[in-house]
All heavy atoms as a GROMACS GRO file, in nm:
protein
  606
    1MET      N    1  -4.222   2.858   0.646
    1MET     CA    2  -4.299   2.880   0.525
    1MET      C    3  -4.215   2.969   0.432
    1MET      O    4  -4.155   3.066   0.477
    1MET     CB    5  -4.432   2.947   0.559
    1MET     CG    6  -4.526   2.947   0.443
    1MET     SD    7  -4.695   3.005   0.476
    1MET     CE    8  -4.743   2.915   0.618
    2PRO      N    9  -4.211   2.936   0.303
    2PRO     CA   10  -4.130   3.015   0.210
    2PRO      C   11  -4.183   3.158   0.193
    2PRO      O   12  -4.302   3.184   0.205
    2PRO     CB   13  -4.143   2.940   0.077
    2PRO     CG   14  -4.210   2.812   0.106
    2PRO     CD   15  -4.275   2.823   0.240
    3ARG      N   16  -4.091   3.249   0.162
    3ARG     CA   17  -4.127   3.389   0.136
    3ARG      C   18  -4.113   3.413  -0.014
    3ARG      O   19  -4.017   3.369  -0.078
    3ARG     CB   20  -4.036   3.483   0.214
    3ARG     CG   21  -4.071   3.630   0.194
    3ARG     CD   22  -4.000   3.717   0.297
    3ARG     NE   23  -4.051   3.698   0.431
    3ARG     CZ   24  -4.159   3.758   0.481
    3ARG    NH1   25  -4.228   3.841   0.407
    3ARG    NH2   26  -4.197   3.733   0.605
    4TYR      N   27  -4.211   3.483  -0.069
    4TYR     CA   28  -4.214   3.517  -0.212
    4TYR      C   29  -4.216   3.668  -0.228
    4TYR      O   30  -4.276   3.740  -0.148
    4TYR     CB   31  -4.338   3.456  -0.278
    4TYR     CG   32  -4.334   3.306  -0.281
    4TYR    CD1   33  -4.386   3.232  -0.175
    4TYR    CD2   34  -4.278   3.237  -0.387
    4TYR    CE1   35  -4.382   3.094  -0.176
    4TYR    CE2   36  -4.273   3.099  -0.389
    4TYR     CZ   37  -4.326   3.027  -0.283
    4TYR     OH   38  -4.321   2.890  -0.284
    5TYR      N   39  -4.151   3.714  -0.334
    5TYR     CA   40  -4.142   3.856  -0.364
    5TYR      C   41  -4.207   3.882  -0.500
    5TYR      O   42  -4.186   3.804  -0.594
    5TYR     CB   43  -3.996   3.902  -0.364
    5TYR     CG   44  -3.932   3.882  -0.229
    5TYR    CD1   45  -3.872   3.760  -0.196
    5TYR    CD2   46  -3.937   3.982  -0.134
    5TYR    CE1   47  -3.816   3.741  -0.072
    5TYR    CE2   48  -3.881   3.963  -0.008
    5TYR     CZ   49  -3.821   3.842   0.023
    5TYR     OH   50  -3.768   3.822   0.147
    6PHE      N   51  -4.283   3.990  -0.507
    6PHE     CA   52  -4.360   4.024  -0.627
    6PHE      C   53  -4.306   4.156  -0.682
    6PHE      O   54  -4.356   4.264  -0.650
    6PHE     CB   55  -4.508   4.034  -0.592
    6PHE     CG   56  -4.563   3.906  -0.535
    6PHE    CD1   57  -4.549   3.878  -0.400
    6PHE    CD2   58  -4.626   3.814  -0.616
    6PHE    CE1   59  -4.597   3.759  -0.347
    6PHE    CE2   60  -4.674   3.695  -0.564
    6PHE     CZ   61  -4.660   3.667  -0.429
    7HIS      N   62  -4.202   4.146  -0.764
    7HIS     CA   63  -4.140   4.265  -0.822
    7HIS      C   64  -4.227   4.312  -0.939
    7HIS      O   65  -4.272   4.232  -1.021
    7HIS     CB   66  -3.999   4.235  -0.871
    7HIS     CG   67  -3.910   4.176  -0.766
    7HIS    ND1   68  -3.896   4.231  -0.639
    7HIS    CD2   69  -3.831   4.067  -0.768
    7HIS    CE1   70  -3.811   4.159  -0.569
    7HIS    NE2   71  -3.770   4.058  -0.644
    8LEU      N   72  -4.248   4.444  -0.946
    8LEU     CA   73  -4.331   4.501  -1.050
    8LEU      C   74  -4.242   4.548  -1.165
    8LEU      O   75  -4.150   4.627  -1.146
    8LEU     CB   76  -4.413   4.619  -0.996
    8LEU     CG   77  -4.505   4.688  -1.094
    8LEU    CD1   78  -4.612   4.592  -1.145
    8LEU    CD2   79  -4.570   4.809  -1.029
    9LEU      N   80  -4.271   4.496  -1.284
    9LEU     CA   81  -4.198   4.535  -1.405
    9LEU      C   82  -4.285   4.628  -1.487
    9LEU      O   83  -4.405   4.607  -1.501
    9LEU     CB   84  -4.163   4.411  -1.488
    9LEU     CG   85  -4.089   4.298  -1.418
    9LEU    CD1   86  -4.072   4.180  -1.513
    9LEU    CD2   87  -3.956   4.347  -1.366
   10ASN      N   88  -4.224   4.733  -1.542
   10ASN     CA   89  -4.291   4.824  -1.633
   10ASN      C   90  -4.193   4.853  -1.745
   10ASN      O   91  -4.111   4.945  -1.735
   10ASN     CB   92  -4.333   4.953  -1.561
   10ASN     CG   93  -4.419   5.042  -1.648
   10ASN    OD1   94  -4.442   5.012  -1.765
   10ASN    ND2   95  -4.467   5.151  -1.594
   11GLY      N   96  -4.199   4.770  -1.849
   11GLY     CA   97  -4.100   4.780  -1.955
   11GLY      C   98  -3.964   4.742  -1.900
   11GLY      O   99  -3.946   4.635  -1.845
   12SER      N  100  -3.868   4.835  -1.910
   12SER     CA  101  -3.733   4.807  -1.861
   12SER      C  102  -3.714   4.845  -1.714
   12SER      O  103  -3.609   4.820  -1.656
   12SER     CB  104  -3.630   4.880  -1.947
   12SER     OG  105  -3.651   5.020  -1.937
   13GLU      N  106  -3.815   4.907  -1.652
   13GLU     CA  107  -3.807   4.944  -1.511
   13GLU      C  108  -3.851   4.827  -1.422
   13GLU      O  109  -3.939   4.751  -1.459
   13GLU     CB  110  -3.899   5.062  -1.480
   13GLU     CG  111  -3.854   5.192  -1.538
   13GLU     CD  112  -3.947   5.306  -1.499
   13GLU    OE1  113  -4.000   5.304  -1.386
   13GLU    OE2  114  -3.967   5.394  -1.584
   14ARG      N  115  -3.789   4.818  -1.306
   14ARG     CA  116  -3.827   4.715  -1.210
   14ARG      C  117  -3.834   4.778  -1.072
   14ARG      O  118  -3.738   4.840  -1.024
   14ARG     CB  119  -3.725   4.602  -1.211
   14ARG     CG  120  -3.752   4.495  -1.107
   14ARG     CD  121  -3.651   4.385  -1.116
   14ARG     NE  122  -3.629   4.328  -0.985
   14ARG     CZ  123  -3.568   4.214  -0.964
   14ARG    NH1  124  -3.520   4.146  -1.065
   14ARG    NH2  125  -3.552   4.169  -0.843
   15ASN      N  126  -3.948   4.763  -1.008
   15ASN     CA  127  -3.966   4.808  -0.870
   15ASN      C  128  -3.970   4.685  -0.780
   15ASN      O  129  -4.063   4.605  -0.787
   15ASN     CB  130  -4.096   4.888  -0.854
   15ASN     CG  131  -4.091   5.018  -0.931
   15ASN    OD1  132  -3.995   5.092  -0.920
   15ASN    ND2  133  -4.192   5.045  -1.010
   16ASP      N  134  -3.866   4.671  -0.698
   16ASP     CA  135  -3.855   4.553  -0.613
   16ASP      C  136  -3.953   4.556  -0.496
   16ASP      O  137  -3.981   4.662  -0.440
   16ASP     CB  138  -3.713   4.540  -0.558
   16ASP     CG  139  -3.615   4.497  -0.664
   16ASP    OD1  140  -3.657   4.451  -0.772
   16ASP    OD2  141  -3.493   4.509  -0.639
   17ASP      N  142  -4.003   4.440  -0.465
   17ASP     CA  143  -4.087   4.420  -0.346
   17ASP      C  144  -3.992   4.389  -0.231
   17ASP      O  145  -3.936   4.279  -0.226
   17ASP     CB  146  -4.183   4.303  -0.373
   17ASP     CG  147  -4.261   4.259  -0.252
   17ASP    OD1  148  -4.256   4.327  -0.148
   17ASP    OD2  149  -4.329   4.155  -0.262
   18PRO      N  150  -3.973   4.483  -0.139
   18PRO     CA  151  -3.876   4.459  -0.031
   18PRO      C  152  -3.926   4.367   0.080
   18PRO      O  153  -3.846   4.310   0.153
   18PRO     CB  154  -3.850   4.600   0.024
   18PRO     CG  155  -3.976   4.674  -0.004
   18PRO     CD  156  -4.031   4.616  -0.133
   19GLU      N  157  -4.059   4.353   0.093
   19GLU     CA  158  -4.114   4.276   0.204
   19GLU      C  159  -4.151   4.133   0.166
   19GLU      O  160  -4.128   4.040   0.241
   19GLU     CB  161  -4.237   4.346   0.261
   19GLU     CG  162  -4.205   4.480   0.323
   19GLU     CD  163  -4.328   4.549   0.376
   19GLU    OE1  164  -4.427   4.480   0.408
   19GLU    OE2  165  -4.324   4.672   0.384
   20GLY      N  166  -4.216   4.117   0.051
   20GLY     CA  167  -4.264   3.986   0.012
   20GLY      C  168  -4.374   3.938   0.105
   20GLY      O  169  -4.421   4.012   0.192
   21CYS      N  170  -4.413   3.814   0.089
   21CYS     CA  171  -4.510   3.754   0.181
   21CYS      C  172  -4.485   3.604   0.187
   21CYS      O  173  -4.432   3.544   0.094
   21CYS     CB  174  -4.653   3.786   0.142
   21CYS     SG  175  -4.709   3.715  -0.012
   22GLU      N  176  -4.523   3.547   0.299
   22GLU     CA  177  -4.507   3.404   0.319
   22GLU      C  178  -4.628   3.331   0.263
   22GLU      O  179  -4.742   3.368   0.292
   22GLU     CB  180  -4.490   3.373   0.467
   22GLU     CG  181  -4.359   3.422   0.523
   22GLU     CD  182  -4.338   3.384   0.668
   22GLU    OE1  183  -4.435   3.342   0.735
   22GLU    OE2  184  -4.223   3.395   0.714
   23LEU      N  185  -4.600   3.231   0.183
   23LEU     CA  186  -4.704   3.147   0.124
   23LEU      C  187  -4.654   3.003   0.126
   23LEU      O  188  -4.533   2.978   0.121
   23LEU     CB  189  -4.734   3.190  -0.020
   23LEU     CG  190  -4.796   3.330  -0.035
   23LEU    CD1  191  -4.783   3.379  -0.177
   23LEU    CD2  192  -4.941   3.328   0.008
   24PRO      N  193  -4.748   2.907   0.130
   24PRO     CA  194  -4.707   2.766   0.143
   24PRO      C  195  -4.630   2.708   0.025
   24PRO      O  196  -4.547   2.620   0.043
   24PRO     CB  197  -4.839   2.691   0.162
   24PRO     CG  198  -4.940   2.793   0.196
   24PRO     CD  199  -4.891   2.923   0.143
   25ASN      N  200  -4.658   2.758  -0.099
   25ASN     CA  201  -4.594   2.696  -0.215
   25ASN      C  202  -4.600   2.786  -0.338
   25ASN      O  203  -4.666   2.891  -0.337
   25ASN     CB  204  -4.659   2.559  -0.245
   25ASN     CG  205  -4.808   2.570  -0.268
   25ASN    OD1  206  -4.855   2.653  -0.346
   25ASN    ND2  207  -4.884   2.486  -0.199
   26ASP      N  208  -4.531   2.743  -0.444
   26ASP     CA  209  -4.524   2.820  -0.568
   26ASP      C  210  -4.661   2.843  -0.630
   26ASP      O  211  -4.689   2.952  -0.681
   26ASP     CB  212  -4.437   2.748  -0.671
   26ASP     CG  213  -4.290   2.741  -0.632
   26ASP    OD1  214  -4.252   2.795  -0.526
   26ASP    OD2  215  -4.213   2.680  -0.709
   27LYS      N  216  -4.745   2.741  -0.627
   27LYS     CA  217  -4.877   2.752  -0.689
   27LYS      C  218  -4.958   2.866  -0.626
   27LYS      O  219  -5.020   2.946  -0.697
   27LYS     CB  220  -4.953   2.620  -0.677
   27LYS     CG  221  -5.089   2.623  -0.744
   27LYS     CD  222  -5.159   2.489  -0.736
   27LYS     CE  223  -5.295   2.496  -0.803
   27LYS     NZ  224  -5.364   2.368  -0.800
   28LEU      N  225  -4.954   2.876  -0.496
   28LEU     CA  226  -5.028   2.984  -0.428
   28LEU      C  227  -4.964   3.120  -0.453
   28LEU      O  228  -5.034   3.222  -0.457
   28LEU     CB  229  -5.042   2.955  -0.280
   28LEU     CG  230  -5.141   2.842  -0.248
   28LEU    CD1  231  -5.144   2.814  -0.099
   28LEU    CD2  232  -5.280   2.875  -0.298
   29ALA      N  233  -4.834   3.124  -0.474
   29ALA     CA  234  -4.768   3.250  -0.509
   29ALA      C  235  -4.815   3.298  -0.647
   29ALA      O  236  -4.839   3.417  -0.667
   29ALA     CB  237  -4.616   3.233  -0.508
   30ILE      N  238  -4.832   3.207  -0.740
   30ILE     CA  239  -4.882   3.242  -0.873
   30ILE      C  240  -5.026   3.290  -0.865
   30ILE      O  241  -5.064   3.388  -0.929
   30ILE     CB  242  -4.865   3.124  -0.970
   30ILE    CG1  243  -4.716   3.097  -0.994
   30ILE    CG2  244  -4.938   3.151  -1.102
   30ILE    CD1  245  -4.686   2.967  -1.065
   31ILE      N  246  -5.107   3.224  -0.783
   31ILE     CA  247  -5.246   3.266  -0.765
   31ILE      C  248  -5.251   3.406  -0.704
   31ILE      O  249  -5.328   3.492  -0.746
   31ILE     CB  250  -5.324   3.164  -0.680
   31ILE    CG1  251  -5.344   3.035  -0.760
   31ILE    CG2  252  -5.458   3.221  -0.634
   31ILE    CD1  253  -5.397   2.918  -0.677
   32GLU      N  254  -5.166   3.431  -0.606
   32GLU     CA  255  -5.160   3.563  -0.542
   32GLU      C  256  -5.120   3.671  -0.644
   32GLU      O  257  -5.178   3.779  -0.648
   32GLU     CB  258  -5.060   3.559  -0.426
   32GLU     CG  259  -5.045   3.689  -0.353
   32GLU     CD  260  -5.165   3.726  -0.267
   32GLU    OE1  261  -5.244   3.637  -0.232
   32GLU    OE2  262  -5.179   3.845  -0.235
   33ALA      N  263  -5.021   3.640  -0.727
   33ALA     CA  264  -4.977   3.735  -0.829
   33ALA      C  265  -5.088   3.762  -0.931
   33ALA      O  266  -5.110   3.877  -0.971
   33ALA     CB  267  -4.853   3.682  -0.900
   34THR      N  268  -5.159   3.658  -0.970
   34THR     CA  269  -5.269   3.673  -1.066
   34THR      C  270  -5.379   3.760  -1.009
   34THR      O  271  -5.430   3.851  -1.077
   34THR     CB  272  -5.325   3.534  -1.105
   34THR    OG1  273  -5.220   3.457  -1.162
   34THR    CG2  274  -5.438   3.547  -1.205
   35THR      N  275  -5.415   3.738  -0.885
   35THR     CA  276  -5.520   3.817  -0.820
   35THR      C  277  -5.478   3.964  -0.809
   35THR      O  278  -5.555   4.054  -0.841
   35THR     CB  279  -5.550   3.760  -0.680
   35THR    OG1  280  -5.594   3.625  -0.694
   35THR    CG2  281  -5.656   3.842  -0.609
   36ALA      N  282  -5.355   3.987  -0.765
   36ALA     CA  283  -5.306   4.124  -0.752
   36ALA      C  284  -5.298   4.193  -0.888
   36ALA      O  285  -5.333   4.311  -0.901
   36ALA     CB  286  -5.169   4.124  -0.684
   37ALA      N  287  -5.254   4.122  -0.990
   37ALA     CA  288  -5.246   4.179  -1.125
   37ALA      C  289  -5.384   4.219  -1.175
   37ALA      O  290  -5.401   4.326  -1.233
   37ALA     CB  291  -5.179   4.081  -1.221
   38ARG      N  292  -5.483   4.134  -1.153
   38ARG     CA  293  -5.620   4.167  -1.195
   38ARG      C  294  -5.669   4.294  -1.126
   38ARG      O  295  -5.730   4.381  -1.188
   38ARG     CB  296  -5.715   4.051  -1.168
   38ARG     CG  297  -5.697   3.938  -1.264
   38ARG     CD  298  -5.799   3.828  -1.243
   38ARG     NE  299  -5.781   3.725  -1.344
   38ARG     CZ  300  -5.789   3.596  -1.321
   38ARG    NH1  301  -5.819   3.552  -1.200
   38ARG    NH2  302  -5.770   3.510  -1.419
   39GLU      N  303  -5.643   4.306  -0.997
   39GLU     CA  304  -5.685   4.426  -0.923
   39GLU      C  305  -5.614   4.550  -0.978
   39GLU      O  306  -5.675   4.656  -0.992
   39GLU     CB  307  -5.655   4.409  -0.775
   39GLU     CG  308  -5.742   4.304  -0.708
   39GLU     CD  309  -5.699   4.270  -0.567
   39GLU    OE1  310  -5.598   4.327  -0.517
   39GLU    OE2  311  -5.765   4.184  -0.504
   40MET      N  312  -5.487   4.537  -1.010
   40MET     CA  313  -5.411   4.651  -1.061
   40MET      C  314  -5.453   4.688  -1.202
   40MET      O  315  -5.453   4.806  -1.238
   40MET     CB  316  -5.261   4.622  -1.053
   40MET     CG  317  -5.212   4.614  -0.909
   40MET     SD  318  -5.041   4.564  -0.892
   40MET     CE  319  -4.958   4.715  -0.941
   41VAL      N  320  -5.492   4.589  -1.283
   41VAL     CA  321  -5.544   4.617  -1.418
   41VAL      C  322  -5.672   4.698  -1.409
   41VAL      O  323  -5.691   4.795  -1.482
   41VAL     CB  324  -5.566   4.486  -1.498
   41VAL    CG1  325  -5.652   4.510  -1.620
   41VAL    CG2  326  -5.433   4.425  -1.537
   42VAL      N  327  -5.761   4.661  -1.318
   42VAL     CA  328  -5.886   4.734  -1.300
   42VAL      C  329  -5.857   4.880  -1.268
   42VAL      O  330  -5.914   4.972  -1.328
   42VAL     CB  331  -5.974   4.670  -1.190
   42VAL    CG1  332  -6.089   4.760  -1.151
   42VAL    CG2  333  -6.027   4.535  -1.237
   43GLU      N  334  -5.767   4.904  -1.173
   43GLU     CA  335  -5.732   5.040  -1.134
   43GLU      C  336  -5.673   5.118  -1.252
   43GLU      O  337  -5.705   5.234  -1.274
   43GLU     CB  338  -5.635   5.041  -1.016
   43GLU     CG  339  -5.699   5.002  -0.885
   43GLU     CD  340  -5.812   5.096  -0.845
   43GLU    OE1  341  -5.796   5.220  -0.855
   43GLU    OE2  342  -5.917   5.045  -0.802
   44ALA      N  343  -5.584   5.053  -1.326
   44ALA     CA  344  -5.521   5.119  -1.440
   44ALA      C  345  -5.624   5.155  -1.546
   44ALA      O  346  -5.622   5.266  -1.601
   44ALA     CB  347  -5.412   5.029  -1.499
   45VAL      N  348  -5.716   5.064  -1.575
   45VAL     CA  349  -5.819   5.090  -1.675
   45VAL      C  350  -5.908   5.206  -1.630
   45VAL      O  351  -5.940   5.296  -1.709
   45VAL     CB  352  -5.902   4.963  -1.703
   45VAL    CG1  353  -6.026   4.995  -1.784
   45VAL    CG2  354  -5.816   4.860  -1.776
   46LEU      N  355  -5.947   5.207  -1.504
   46LEU     CA  356  -6.030   5.316  -1.453
   46LEU      C  357  -5.960   5.451  -1.462
   46LEU      O  358  -6.025   5.554  -1.479
   46LEU     CB  359  -6.071   5.287  -1.308
   46LEU     CG  360  -6.172   5.175  -1.289
   46LEU    CD1  361  -6.192   5.146  -1.140
   46LEU    CD2  362  -6.305   5.209  -1.354
   47GLN      N  363  -5.828   5.451  -1.453
   47GLN     CA  364  -5.751   5.575  -1.462
   47GLN      C  365  -5.707   5.607  -1.604
   47GLN      O  366  -5.642   5.708  -1.628
   47GLN     CB  367  -5.629   5.567  -1.371
   47GLN     CG  368  -5.664   5.557  -1.224
   47GLN     CD  369  -5.541   5.538  -1.138
   47GLN    OE1  370  -5.427   5.548  -1.182
   47GLN    NE2  371  -5.564   5.509  -1.010
   48GLY      N  372  -5.740   5.518  -1.698
   48GLY     CA  373  -5.701   5.539  -1.837
   48GLY      C  374  -5.554   5.514  -1.864
   48GLY      O  375  -5.498   5.562  -1.963
   49ALA      N  376  -5.489   5.440  -1.777
   49ALA     CA  377  -5.346   5.411  -1.792
   49ALA      C  378  -5.324   5.282  -1.869
   49ALA      O  379  -5.404   5.188  -1.858
   49ALA     CB  380  -5.281   5.400  -1.654
   50PRO      N  381  -5.217   5.274  -1.948
   50PRO     CA  382  -5.188   5.150  -2.021
   50PRO      C  383  -5.139   5.040  -1.928
   50PRO      O  384  -5.077   5.067  -1.825
   50PRO     CB  385  -5.078   5.191  -2.118
   50PRO     CG  386  -5.012   5.308  -2.053
   50PRO     CD  387  -5.119   5.378  -1.973
   51VAL      N  388  -5.166   4.916  -1.964
   51VAL     CA  389  -5.122   4.802  -1.883
   51VAL      C  390  -5.034   4.705  -1.961
   51VAL      O  391  -4.982   4.610  -1.904
   51VAL     CB  392  -5.241   4.724  -1.823
   51VAL    CG1  393  -5.320   4.810  -1.727
   51VAL    CG2  394  -5.330   4.667  -1.930
   52GLY      N  395  -5.017   4.731  -2.089
   52GLY     CA  396  -4.947   4.636  -2.177
   52GLY      C  397  -4.804   4.604  -2.138
   52GLY      O  398  -4.755   4.497  -2.167
   53ARG      N  399  -4.736   4.696  -2.068
   53ARG     CA  400  -4.597   4.672  -2.033
   53ARG      C  401  -4.579   4.627  -1.888
   53ARG      O  402  -4.467   4.601  -1.844
   53ARG     CB  403  -4.517   4.800  -2.057
   53ARG     CG  404  -4.517   4.840  -2.204
   53ARG     CD  405  -4.445   4.971  -2.227
   53ARG     NE  406  -4.305   4.955  -2.190
   53ARG     CZ  407  -4.223   5.057  -2.165
   53ARG    NH1  408  -4.267   5.179  -2.170
   53ARG    NH2  409  -4.098   5.036  -2.133
   54LEU      N  410  -4.687   4.618  -1.814
   54LEU     CA  411  -4.678   4.580  -1.672
   54LEU      C  412  -4.671   4.428  -1.656
   54LEU      O  413  -4.735   4.353  -1.729
   54LEU     CB  414  -4.798   4.633  -1.596
   54LEU     CG  415  -4.812   4.784  -1.586
   54LEU    CD1  416  -4.944   4.820  -1.519
   54LEU    CD2  417  -4.696   4.845  -1.510
   55ALA      N  418  -4.594   4.385  -1.557
   55ALA     CA  419  -4.583   4.242  -1.526
   55ALA      C  420  -4.532   4.227  -1.383
   55ALA      O  421  -4.472   4.318  -1.327
   55ALA     CB  422  -4.486   4.173  -1.622
   56PHE      N  423  -4.559   4.113  -1.326
   56PHE     CA  424  -4.497   4.075  -1.200
   56PHE      C  425  -4.387   3.974  -1.229
   56PHE      O  426  -4.404   3.884  -1.311
   56PHE     CB  427  -4.597   4.006  -1.106
   56PHE     CG  428  -4.679   4.100  -1.023
   56PHE    CD1  429  -4.816   4.089  -1.021
   56PHE    CD2  430  -4.620   4.198  -0.945
   56PHE    CE1  431  -4.894   4.174  -0.944
   56PHE    CE2  432  -4.696   4.284  -0.868
   56PHE     CZ  433  -4.833   4.272  -0.868
   57GLU      N  434  -4.277   3.990  -1.160
   57GLU     CA  435  -4.172   3.889  -1.158
   57GLU      C  436  -4.176   3.831  -1.017
   57GLU      O  437  -4.144   3.902  -0.920
   57GLU     CB  438  -4.036   3.952  -1.187
   57GLU     CG  439  -3.922   3.853  -1.185
   57GLU     CD  440  -3.790   3.923  -1.209
   57GLU    OE1  441  -3.735   3.978  -1.111
   57GLU    OE2  442  -3.743   3.921  -1.324
   58VAL      N  443  -4.220   3.709  -1.006
   58VAL     CA  444  -4.232   3.644  -0.875
   58VAL      C  445  -4.109   3.557  -0.852
   58VAL      O  446  -4.077   3.470  -0.933
   58VAL     CB  447  -4.361   3.558  -0.867
   58VAL    CG1  448  -4.373   3.494  -0.730
   58VAL    CG2  449  -4.484   3.641  -0.900
   59VAL      N  450  -4.040   3.584  -0.741
   59VAL     CA  451  -3.923   3.506  -0.705
   59VAL      C  452  -3.939   3.456  -0.561
   59VAL      O  453  -4.011   3.516  -0.481
   59VAL     CB  454  -3.792   3.588  -0.717
   59VAL    CG1  455  -3.770   3.632  -0.861
   59VAL    CG2  456  -3.791   3.706  -0.625
   60ASP      N  457  -3.871   3.347  -0.531
   60ASP     CA  458  -3.878   3.297  -0.394
   60ASP      C  459  -3.763   3.356  -0.312
   60ASP      O  460  -3.686   3.439  -0.361
   60ASP     CB  461  -3.878   3.144  -0.391
   60ASP     CG  462  -3.750   3.080  -0.440
   60ASP    OD1  463  -3.649   3.151  -0.460
   60ASP    OD2  464  -3.750   2.957  -0.459
   61GLN      N  465  -3.752   3.314  -0.188
   61GLN     CA  466  -3.653   3.370  -0.096
   61GLN      C  467  -3.510   3.343  -0.140
   61GLN      O  468  -3.417   3.410  -0.095
   61GLN     CB  469  -3.676   3.316   0.045
   61GLN     CG  470  -3.667   3.166   0.054
   61GLN     CD  471  -3.735   3.113   0.178
   61GLN    OE1  472  -3.815   3.181   0.241
   61GLN    NE2  473  -3.703   2.990   0.214
   62ASP      N  474  -3.491   3.247  -0.230
   62ASP     CA  475  -3.358   3.218  -0.284
   62ASP      C  476  -3.335   3.289  -0.417
   62ASP      O  477  -3.240   3.259  -0.489
   62ASP     CB  478  -3.341   3.068  -0.303
   62ASP     CG  479  -3.348   2.993  -0.170
   62ASP    OD1  480  -3.294   3.045  -0.070
   62ASP    OD2  481  -3.409   2.884  -0.167
   63ASN      N  482  -3.427   3.382  -0.451
   63ASN     CA  483  -3.424   3.459  -0.575
   63ASN      C  484  -3.442   3.371  -0.699
   63ASN      O  485  -3.397   3.405  -0.808
   63ASN     CB  486  -3.297   3.544  -0.586
   63ASN     CG  487  -3.318   3.664  -0.674
   63ASN    OD1  488  -3.427   3.722  -0.678
   63ASN    ND2  489  -3.215   3.704  -0.746
   64ARG      N  490  -3.508   3.258  -0.682
   64ARG     CA  491  -3.540   3.168  -0.793
   64ARG      C  492  -3.667   3.219  -0.859
   64ARG      O  493  -3.768   3.242  -0.792
   64ARG     CB  494  -3.559   3.026  -0.741
   64ARG     CG  495  -3.593   2.923  -0.849
   64ARG     CD  496  -3.605   2.782  -0.787
   64ARG     NE  497  -3.712   2.774  -0.689
   64ARG     CZ  498  -3.837   2.733  -0.715
   64ARG    NH1  499  -3.871   2.697  -0.836
   64ARG    NH2  500  -3.926   2.729  -0.618
   65LEU      N  501  -3.662   3.240  -0.991
   65LEU     CA  502  -3.778   3.288  -1.064
   65LEU      C  503  -3.888   3.182  -1.064
   65LEU      O  504  -3.866   3.068  -1.105
   65LEU     CB  505  -3.740   3.324  -1.208
   65LEU     CG  506  -3.853   3.376  -1.295
   65LEU    CD1  507  -3.907   3.509  -1.244
   65LEU    CD2  508  -3.807   3.389  -1.439
   66ILE      N  509  -4.006   3.221  -1.015
   66ILE     CA  510  -4.121   3.131  -1.014
   66ILE      C  511  -4.203   3.154  -1.141
   66ILE      O  512  -4.241   3.060  -1.209
   66ILE     CB  513  -4.210   3.154  -0.889
   66ILE    CG1  514  -4.127   3.140  -0.761
   66ILE    CG2  515  -4.330   3.062  -0.889
   66ILE    CD1  516  -4.055   3.009  -0.746
   67VAL      N  517  -4.230   3.282  -1.171
   67VAL     CA  518  -4.306   3.314  -1.292
   67VAL      C  519  -4.286   3.462  -1.324
   67VAL      O  520  -4.267   3.544  -1.235
   67VAL     CB  521  -4.458   3.284  -1.274
   67VAL    CG1  522  -4.523   3.376  -1.173
   67VAL    CG2  523  -4.533   3.291  -1.406
   68GLU      N  524  -4.288   3.493  -1.453
   68GLU     CA  525  -4.302   3.632  -1.497
   68GLU      C  526  -4.442   3.640  -1.555
   68GLU      O  527  -4.475   3.570  -1.650
   68GLU     CB  528  -4.197   3.670  -1.600
   68GLU     CG  529  -4.205   3.818  -1.633
   68GLU     CD  530  -4.089   3.867  -1.716
   68GLU    OE1  531  -3.974   3.831  -1.685
   68GLU    OE2  532  -4.116   3.941  -1.813
   69LEU      N  533  -4.525   3.722  -1.493
   69LEU     CA  534  -4.667   3.725  -1.524
   69LEU      C  535  -4.706   3.860  -1.586
   69LEU      O  536  -4.726   3.958  -1.514
   69LEU     CB  537  -4.748   3.702  -1.396
   69LEU     CG  538  -4.899   3.697  -1.410
   69LEU    CD1  539  -4.942   3.569  -1.480
   69LEU    CD2  540  -4.965   3.708  -1.274
   70PRO      N  541  -4.715   3.866  -1.720
   70PRO     CA  542  -4.762   3.991  -1.783
   70PRO      C  543  -4.906   4.019  -1.742
   70PRO      O  544  -4.989   3.928  -1.740
   70PRO     CB  545  -4.752   3.961  -1.932
   70PRO     CG  546  -4.666   3.841  -1.944
   70PRO     CD  547  -4.682   3.763  -1.816
   71PHE      N  548  -4.935   4.142  -1.707
   71PHE     CA  549  -5.070   4.177  -1.664
   71PHE      C  550  -5.173   4.147  -1.773
   71PHE      O  551  -5.284   4.107  -1.743
   71PHE     CB  552  -5.078   4.324  -1.624
   71PHE     CG  553  -5.023   4.353  -1.487
   71PHE    CD1  554  -4.931   4.268  -1.425
   71PHE    CD2  555  -5.061   4.466  -1.420
   71PHE    CE1  556  -4.880   4.297  -1.300
   71PHE    CE2  557  -5.012   4.495  -1.293
   71PHE     CZ  558  -4.921   4.411  -1.233
   72ILE      N  559  -5.136   4.167  -1.897
   72ILE     CA  560  -5.230   4.144  -2.006
   72ILE      C  561  -5.276   3.997  -2.010
   72ILE      O  562  -5.386   3.967  -2.056
   72ILE     CB  563  -5.169   4.189  -2.141
   72ILE    CG1  564  -5.276   4.210  -2.246
   72ILE    CG2  565  -5.062   4.094  -2.189
   72ILE    CD1  566  -5.362   4.330  -2.222
   73SER      N  567  -5.195   3.907  -1.954
   73SER     CA  568  -5.230   3.765  -1.956
   73SER      C  569  -5.342   3.730  -1.857
   73SER      O  570  -5.400   3.622  -1.866
   73SER     CB  571  -5.107   3.678  -1.928
   73SER     OG  572  -5.070   3.687  -1.791
   74VAL      N  573  -5.372   3.821  -1.763
   74VAL     CA  574  -5.476   3.791  -1.666
   74VAL      C  575  -5.613   3.848  -1.706
   74VAL      O  576  -5.711   3.831  -1.635
   74VAL     CB  577  -5.438   3.842  -1.524
   74VAL    CG1  578  -5.307   3.780  -1.479
   74VAL    CG2  579  -5.435   3.992  -1.515
   75VAL      N  580  -5.616   3.915  -1.821
   75VAL     CA  581  -5.741   3.972  -1.871
   75VAL      C  582  -5.808   3.869  -1.960
   75VAL      O  583  -5.748   3.818  -2.054
   75VAL     CB  584  -5.715   4.103  -1.950
   75VAL    CG1  585  -5.844   4.158  -2.008
   75VAL    CG2  586  -5.645   4.204  -1.862
   76ARG      N  587  -5.932   3.840  -1.929
   76ARG     CA  588  -6.007   3.743  -2.010
   76ARG      C  589  -6.079   3.815  -2.122
   76ARG      O  590  -6.127   3.926  -2.105
   76ARG     CB  591  -6.109   3.670  -1.923
   76ARG     CG  592  -6.043   3.586  -1.817
   76ARG     CD  593  -6.144   3.507  -1.740
   76ARG     NE  594  -6.077   3.437  -1.631
   76ARG     CZ  595  -6.132   3.411  -1.516
   76ARG    NH1  596  -6.255   3.447  -1.493
   76ARG    NH2  597  -6.066   3.347  -1.424
   77GLU      N  598  -6.087   3.750  -2.236
   77GLU     CA  599  -6.160   3.808  -2.350
   77GLU      C  600  -6.309   3.792  -2.333
   77GLU      O  601  -6.358   3.703  -2.274
   77GLU     CB  602  -6.115   3.742  -2.478
   77GLU     CG  603  -5.970   3.776  -2.511
   77GLU     CD  604  -5.931   3.722  -2.646
   77GLU    OE1  605  -6.017   3.706  -2.735
   77GLU    OE2  606  -5.813   3.694  -2.661
   0.00000   0.00000   0.00000
């Protein structure tokens, strides 16, 4: 099963995910990133922290970019 890494971007800073997780395919990796981003947005809002510069960079085990997911994109109006 492929391994995916969810690197956290904050503007020009990048915090690498050293462990990643195994998921069956790219689509489920995007769903996982979306769910995690929503949870992190809730925490940030509760703490009064900005979320506009946060994003996940999801890459596979070959370091192929699957998606760059800005946290603001997971917030529904």
